[in-house]
C-alpha positions, 0 to 999 in steps of 0.5 A, a space after each residue: 836437180 836436172 831431170 832427163 828430157 827423155 824421162 820427162 816425155 815418157 812421164 807425159 806420155 805415160 800420164 795421157 795414156 793412163 788417163 785415157 782422155 785429154 787433160 790440160 797442161 795444168 792437170 798433167 803439171 799437178 798430177 806429174 809434179 812437173 812445173 806447168 812451163 815444163 809441161 808446156 815446153 815438152 808438149 810443144 817439143 813432142 808435137 814437132 817431133 810427131 811431125 818430123 820423124 827424129 832419131 834420138 841418140 842419148 850419150 852420157 852427157 847429152 841427147 842428139 836429135 838427128 832428122 830422119 827426113 834430111 838423113 834419107 835425102 843426104 843418102 839419096 844425093 849419094 847414090 845419084 
């Protein structure tokens, strides 16, 4: 069964907040019931998102990500 990607990220973040200390990928996987490859993939995604603010738009069938920096740059170009 396919899980909602946002719910997976929320689950990982919630787990880290509840533990209050560093956890390995394998510890997170065991605690959440997710596969360790899935945890690793989403941790990498979250690292990138933290560095680059993103707008997350969830539709009925997909999730759309928009880079905030690019959106601001384009709006600044339009103001010139």
